[in-house]
C-alpha positions, -999 to +999 in steps of 0.1 A: -077-180+182-042-180+166-034-146+180-043-159+215-021-189+210+008-167+200+003-143+229+003-172+254+032-188+237+053-156+240+044-152+276+054-188+285+087-185+266+095-152+283+085-165+318+109-195+315+139-177+300+165-203+309+144-232+297+135-213+265+171-203+258+184-239+263+156-253+241+159-226+215+197-228+210+197-266+213+172-268+184+190-241+164+223-258+168+209-291+156+191-274+126+223-255+117+243-287+117+217-304+096+216-275+071+254-276+067+254-313+060+225-308+036+245-281+017+274-305+016+253-334+002+236-312-024+270-299-035+283-335-039+253-346-058+254-316-082+287-326-100+284-323-138+246-317-136+253-283-153+263-300-185+239-295-214+238-332-223+242-346-188+213-370-193+229-386-225+266-383-220+286-413-209+323-422-204+338-455-214+353-474-185+377-504-190+382-534-168+412-556-177+423-589-161+455-602-176+484-622-162+466-623-128+466-585-125+434-564-126+433-529-139+402-506-136+408-475-157+387-445-168+405-447-202+400-467-234+419-472-267+428-443-290+407-455-320+377-465-299+357-433-298+360-423-335+353-459-347+321-461-325+307-429-338+313-440-374+300-475-370+269-472-349+240-447-356+229-450-319+259-429-310+254-392-319+290-382-313+323-393-295+352-373-281+385-381-264+407-363-238+444-370-231+459-353-201+495-351-212+492-316-228+518-289-223+507-264-197+535-239-194+523-206-210+544-175-216+530-141-205+556-116-212+587-128-194+567-148-170+560-185-174+527-198-159+517-235-154+480-240-164+457-270-163+455-283-199+445-314-219+444-326-255+408-329-268+388-336-299+367-308-312+336-328-307+341-327-269+322-295-264+291-308-282+293-342-265+292-328-230+271-297-239+296-271-227+287-235-232+308-221-261+311-183-259+330-177-292+342-198-321+328-228-339+327-257-314+324-283-342+357-273-360+376-253-333+402-281-328+402-296-363+436-281-371+469-286-354+483-259-331+449-247-321+435-243-286+402-236-269+404-217-236+380-208-208+367-173-202+390-170-172+421-177-194+409-152-220+407-125-194+440-135-178+461-135-210+443-111-233+422-089-209+391-096-229+368-126-235+370-119-272+401-140-277+393-159-309+421-154-334+447-144-308+479-164-301+491-182-270+529-189-267+539-221-250+571-223-230+589-240-259+581-208-280+554-228-299+525-205-310+489-218-306+460-201-322+429-195-300+399-208-320+373-209-292+363-196-258+341-216-235+324-206-202+344-213-171+337-248-157+323-247-122+341-264-093+314-291-094+329-307-125+351-338-129+370-318-157+397-295-143+413-280-175+413-244-187+432-251-220+420-277-246+447-283-272+440-300-305+442-338-303+460-337-337+491-324-318+493-356-298+513-381-318+497-412-303+461-400-310+463-415-346+476-449-335+455-479-343+463-499-312+432-514-296+452-529-267+466-496-252+442-477-230+452-441-225+423-419-236+392-408-217+365-414-242+330-398-240+299-408-260+267-388-266+239-413-271+208-405-292+176-400-272+161-433-261+192-454-266+201-475-236+237-477-224+235-515-222+228-516-259+259-495-267+280-516-243+272-546-265+283-526-296+316-517-280+323-553-274+315-562-310+338-534-322+366-546-299+363-582-311+365-570-347+396-548-343+413-559-310+407-596-314+431-600-344+457-581-325+454-604-295+456-634-318+487-621-335+503-611-301+496-642-281+485-668-305+451-671-288+417-656-296+396-636-271+374-667-263+404-687-253+418-659-232+384-655-214+383-693-208+416-689-189+402-661-167+416-631-187+393-605-201+388-569-214+354-555-205+339-521-214+311-503-195+294-470-198+292-446-168+269-416-169+290-384-167+271-371-136+280-403-118+317-399-123+324-379-092+307-401-066+307-436-083+341-438-099+376-440-084+396-455-112+430-451-126+434-420-148+405-400-133+406-363-144+400-350-109+401-365-074+368-383-069+343-381-041+326-411-024+289-419-025+294-438+008+303-406+026+272-389+011+251-417+026+269-415+059+267-377+062+230-379+052+224-404+080+243-382+105+222-352+095+190-372+102+206-384+135+214-349+147+180-335+136+163-363+156+185-357+186+177-320+185+139-328+183+143-354+211+161-328+231+131-305+226+106-332+236+125-340+268+129-304+278+092-298+271+080-328+292+105-319+319+084-287+325+052-306+325+047-304+362+049-266+360+022-265+334+001-294+347-022-271+368-026-248+338-038-277+318-061-288+346-076-254+351-081-250+313-099-283+311-122-275+341-131-242+324-141-260+292-110-261+270-111-290+246-080-312+241-078-300+205-074-264+217-047-274+242-029-294+215-031-263+192-016-242+220+013-264+226+020-270+189+019-232+183+046-228+210+066-256+194+063-242+159+070-207+171+102-220+188+111-239+156+108-208+134+129-188+159+154-216+160+156-217+122+162-180+121+191-184+146+203-214+127+208-193+096+230-170+115+249-199+129+253-214+094+266-181+081+292-179+109+302-216+106+305-217+068+341-205+065+353-231+090+331-258+075+343-250+039+379-253+051+371-286+069+352-302+040+372-286+012+342-269-002+331-234-014+296-234+000+277-201+005+243-189+018+227-170-011+189-166-011+189-149-045+209-176-063+193-204-043+157-191-045+143-224-033+161-221+000+136-198+017+104-219+010+124-250+019+134-235+053+099-224+060+086-259+053+115-273+072+107-251+103+071-262+102+080-298+099+105-297+127+081-278+149+053-303+144+078-332+148+094-319+179+062-306+195+038-334+187+047-356+217+047-328+243+014-315+229-004-348+231+013-357+264+004-325+282-031-323+268-039-358+280-037-349+318-068-356+338-080-324+356-089-341+389-055-358+393-036-328+380-052-304+405-045-328+433-009-331+423-012-368+414+008-369+382+024-403+374+061-398+382+094-413+375+115-427+347+099-461+348+066-449+334+082-428+307+091-456+283+090-432+253+113-407+269+137-435+279+137-448+243+145-413+231+175-410+255+187-444+243+185-432+207+204-400+215+232-418+231+233-446+206+240-419+179+266-402+201+284-435+210+283-445+173+299-413+161+325-414+188+335-450+179+337-440+142+358-410+149+383-430+171+385-457+144+391-433+116+418-414+135+435-447+146+437-458+109+451-425+098+477-426+125+485-462+115+491-450+079+513-421+089+535-443+111+537-473+089+570-481+073+563-478+036+597-490+023+611-456+014+621-426+033+597-397+026+611-373+052+631-342+042+626-350+005+618-319-017+601-324-051+605-297-078+577-300-104+579-291-141+615-297-148+619-304-186+644-298-214+682-296-215+686-275-184+674-303-161+708-319-156+724-285-151+698-277-125+705-309-106+742-304-106+738-268-094+715-277-065+737-306-054+764-280-047+743-265-020+756-276+014+722-287+028+715-311-001+725-347+004+715-363-029+692-357-059+675-375-087+655-365-118+625-387-128+588-385-136+581-414-113+578-410-076+558-428-049+532-400-047+497-396-061+500-401-099+485-421-127+508-447-144+498-476-167+508-512-166+528-530-193+530-567-201+562-587-194+571-623-198+598-647-186+623-652-214+610-675-241+575-679-225+553-654-242+519-669-232+489-654-214+495-677-184+530-664-179+523-627-184+532-603-156+516-568-155+541-543-141+544-506-137+575-494-156+594-465-139+623-447-156+649-435-131+685-424-129+713-441-109+708-417-080+671-426-076+675-454-050+698-434-028+676-403-028+644-423-021+660-444+006+652-477-012+668-509-001+685-532-027+681-569-017+701-585-045+723-575-074+734-539-081+721-504-089+722-488-123+755-471-135+761-445-162+794-461-167+779-494-180+765-491-216+746-524-212+724-508-184+703-493-212+686-527-214+688-535-177+660-537-152+656-538-115+625-557-102+607-553-069+600-583-047+564-588-060+576-588-096+604-613-089+579-636-072+554-634-100+581-643-125+589-673-103+626-665-100+642-676-068+674-659-079+663-632-104+697-615-110+712-625-143+679-637-157+661-621-186+625-609-191+607-599-223+587-568-229+561-564-256+572-532-275+545-533-302+513-553-295+503-551-332+534-569-345+543-588-313+578-573-314+596-578-280+628-566-264+650-584-239+659-569-205+686-582-182+676-583-145+705-567-125+689-563-091+659-567-068+646-538-047+627-543-014+589-537-019+578-501-012+543-487-011+543-465-043+505-463-042+479-458-015+479-482+014+445-492+002+463-514-023+489-542-019+523-535-034+520-545-070+547-556-095+571-529-105+603-526-125+629-498-127+646-489-160+674-465-167+661-432-180+679-420-211+662-386-210+652-377-174+623-353-170+594-345-147+605-340-111+639-329-097+639-344-063+664-339-035+671-353-001+679-325+024+696-324+057+675-316+087+696-287+098+687-252+085+659-265+063+643-232+054+676-217+044+684-247+022+650-244+004+655-207-001+689-214-017+673-241-039+647-215-051+675-190-059+693-216-079+661-225-098+655-188-107+691-186-119+690-217-141+653-215-152+646-177-151+609-168-153+597-204-147+575-207-116+591-224-087+568-252-075+581-272-046+565-297-023+578-320+004+572-357-003+556-364+031+530-337+023+522-353-011+520-388+006+495-375+032+474-359+004+464-394-007+444-397+025+431-361+026+395-372+021+398-396+050+414-369+071+385-345+063+360-372+071+377-378+104+375-342+113+339-339+102+330-370+122+346-354+153+327-322+148+294-340+144+301-363+174+307-333+196+275-316+182+255-348+189+268-351+224+262-314+233+226-316+220+220-350+237+233-336+270+209-307+268+180-332+265+195-353+293+198-323+315+161-316+310+151-352+316+173-353+348+155-322+360+121-338+352+130-370+370+143-352+401+112-330+401+088-359+399+106-378+427+108-349+452+086-366+478+103-400+473+137-383+480+123-366+511+110-399+525+143-416+518+163-388+535+140-391+566+146-428+567+184-423+567+195-423+530+228-403+524+231-378+497+256-401+478+230-429+478+203-405+465+226-393+437+234-429+428+196-436+429+188-407+406+216-415+382+211-453+380+182-451+356+202-429+332+233-451+334+211-481+325+198-463+294+233-453+284+244-489+288+216-501+265+226-474+240+262-486+242+252-522+236+232-513+205+258-489+191+289-512+195+279-540+169+266-515+144+297-492+147+320-523+145+303-534+113+303-500+096+340-494+105+350-529+095+335-523+061+353-490+058+386-506+068+381-533+041+391-506+016+427-506+029+451-534+022+470-522+053+447-516+081+447-511+119+427-534+141+394-523+158+408-525+192+385-531+222+398-499+237+381-479+210+347-492+222+356-490+259+368-455+254+337-444+235+315-459+262+335-444+291+335-410+274+297-410+269+291-422+304+314-396+320+298-368+299+263-380+308+271-383+345+285-347+346+253-335+330+231-354+354+251-347+385+241-311+389+204-320+390+209-351+411+230-333+437+206-304+439+177-328+445+196-349+470+206-318+490+170-305+493+155-301+528+131-331+533+107-309+553+101-287+523+097-318+501+070-334+523+049-305+536+031-297+504+001-317+492 
C-alpha cells in the first residue's frame, strides 16, 4: 500500500511541475528560515551551560538607591566573597574577578594586547572550568602568578605544557604561569584569556563594604536555595557595612531604608547572566531574552505561513483532482485510503523540502552569522541530535501542512464531483480565508516592527548628543611617561586640530558613581551620586563640549587640582542656581568619613555620555594629574586617510612595538546600538521571507478562486462586465482579508513596539505613517501577486467558460 502511495505521489508531483516546484521551494524556504532562527535561539540559550558547576554557581548582583540615584551593578564589595565563604557552611566556595588587569604582553620585540582579569584561585573550582595543567586550588595563591588558556599557551610558548614558564608584561614585570585552562567557548559571559593573581591588585585586600567593584561568584552546596543565601548576605552586610554607614552618615541602615535609600543583594544563576542581566560592570556585552522570545515567535510565524502556503496551494489544485477522488470513491476507495494518499504526498514533499532547506541553511549561514554576529555551523557529527530532530520535524510539518488538504479532498461527494458541482468561491472557504488573514497579519506585523526599529535607530544617529563625535580618533592603550610626548608629537601633524589624554570618553565603558554633598550638608538626603571623570584642559575643546558658566581648567592655576566642573544635571541636584564659586564635598574614605572640598569653577552643558536608553545623569569633571587611557584627537575633514597614516607613523616612532589600536568615536558610539541594528536587519530579512512565502500562498489561492468562478466570470462578461470590473471583483475578497489582517496587526504591533521603545529615554514617536506604509506595502505586494491570475481569468473567452458542463 505504501509503495503504491509513493508511486502515485511521485507521478502527481511530476505531472504538475510548476505547482510542485512552487510548493516545494516555498516550504523549503520557510523551514530553512525556521531552522536558522532555531539555531540562533539554541546558541543564545547555551551560554555558560558548559560550566561544570552551572547548576550551583551564582553571581552576586547589587542594587543601590542613594541620594535619589539608582545603580544596578554586577559587582559587590571586595571582602564580600571571602567573608561569605568563611561565615556560612551553605557556601562551598567563593571567588572574585576584577577587570583592571594589565593586558599588554611582550613577545620578543612585539607587544600584544590580551584580554585579562585579576582573579582568585578559587574561581576555577567555583565555575567548574576545565584545568589542563597546574593545581587549580593554589595556582593564584602567590603574587606575580598567572593562569592562561590553552590558546595563550600555544601562542606564547608553542605548547600547552606552559606551567612554570614566564610571561613578560609591557612594564617588564615577569609573571609565572601556574596553570593552563581549556579555552572558553564563545558562549560564555567570561572573555578573558589571562587570569592574574588577585594578590597583585592593591584594592583586593581593602575592608570597605561600601565600594562595589568586584564580580563575586558563589558555589552553593547541593540543595541550598539562593533565597536562603541572599538572607545570609544581608546579615553579613548589616554586620560589617552597617557600622561603616553609621560612622559615615550618622544613621543606621534601618533609618536609611526608611528614607528610601537601600543596598540590596541578589543571586543570579551564572547561566542566566547572558540573557537576563544588562547591568553596570558586565564582563561581556549581554544578550536579551526578549529578542529570544521575539525570534522564537517569528520562527513559529514563518513555519505556519509556509504550512498555510502549502495548504492553499494544495486546495487550489483541488478541482484538478476532484474527478480523481470521485472515480476512486466510486471504485470503492475508502476515505482513509484517500487521506493516506494525500498525507503521503504531503509528507514526501515535506521530506524533500527539508532536504532542500538544509542546503539553503548551509548557503545562508555565512550571511546569517554576519548579520546576527554568531558563529553557527551545520555539523551532524557534533550535533548528533540534529538528524533525528529534522526527521521528526519533517514528519510533523508534513502532517501539519497536509492534514487540511487531505481531509478536504477526501470529503468530496462522488456524484457532485463527477457532475462538476463543487462548492466554489472564497465565501465558502472560511478556513482558507482565516489562513490568509493570519499570513498577512504576520507580514504586516513584521513590516511595522522593522520600520519602527529603523526609525528609532535613525533618530539615535541624528540626535544632538551634546558633543561632536565626528572626525574624532581614539587611540587605545596609552600609558606611562610617553603619553604626553605622544600627544605633543601628534599635535604637530597638520591635519590634527586638537587632542586630549584621558580614560573617560562618552563611549561604551563602565564607570562607577561616587557620593558628593553640598558643603556642610553631609546627610543622606543631600547626597548626589555622580560619575567622576578625570580630564585635561584640552578635553572640552576636543570633545566639542559647551561651557555654560564659569571657566575651563588651566594648567597655569595650581588651585585647579581641587577644582570641579559640573554638568547641568549635577548643578540642579545640588540645588545651585549659580554654582560657580560654590563648594561641594566628596567622601574620600567611607570608613573614616574623611572628605575633601572641591571648588566649582564651571558648568558644562549636558551631553549623552551613556546610551540614549538613559537620561543624562549627574557628572563632574576633575583635572587629571596623571593622564592615561585614551589619546583622542579631533581631525580635519580634508585628507583624513593621510592624517591617520601619519598618526600611526608617529605612534610607532614614540611607542615602538606597541600595537596601534585606533577607532573613530562615531563608530564606538554606534556600537552601543549594535544589537538593535542587528535586530532591525534580522527583522527586515524575516519580514521579506514572510511576505514572499505568503505571496506564494496568495498566488495559489487566487488561482483557486479564479478557477472556481470561471462560469460566473463568463456570465458576467456576456452581460457586459469589463475586464477591469472583473479584476476588481476577483481582487475585492483578498483586499478585504488583507484589510482585516491589517486591523488586527496594527494594535498588536503598536503595543510591542511601544514596549520596546520604553527602554529608551530618548525615543522617536510611532508615527501613523509607519502603519500606513506597512499596510500600503502589504496591499501593493498582494495586488501584484493576485493581478496575474485575476487578469488571466478576466481575459478568458466566455464561450470557452460556458460551453463545458
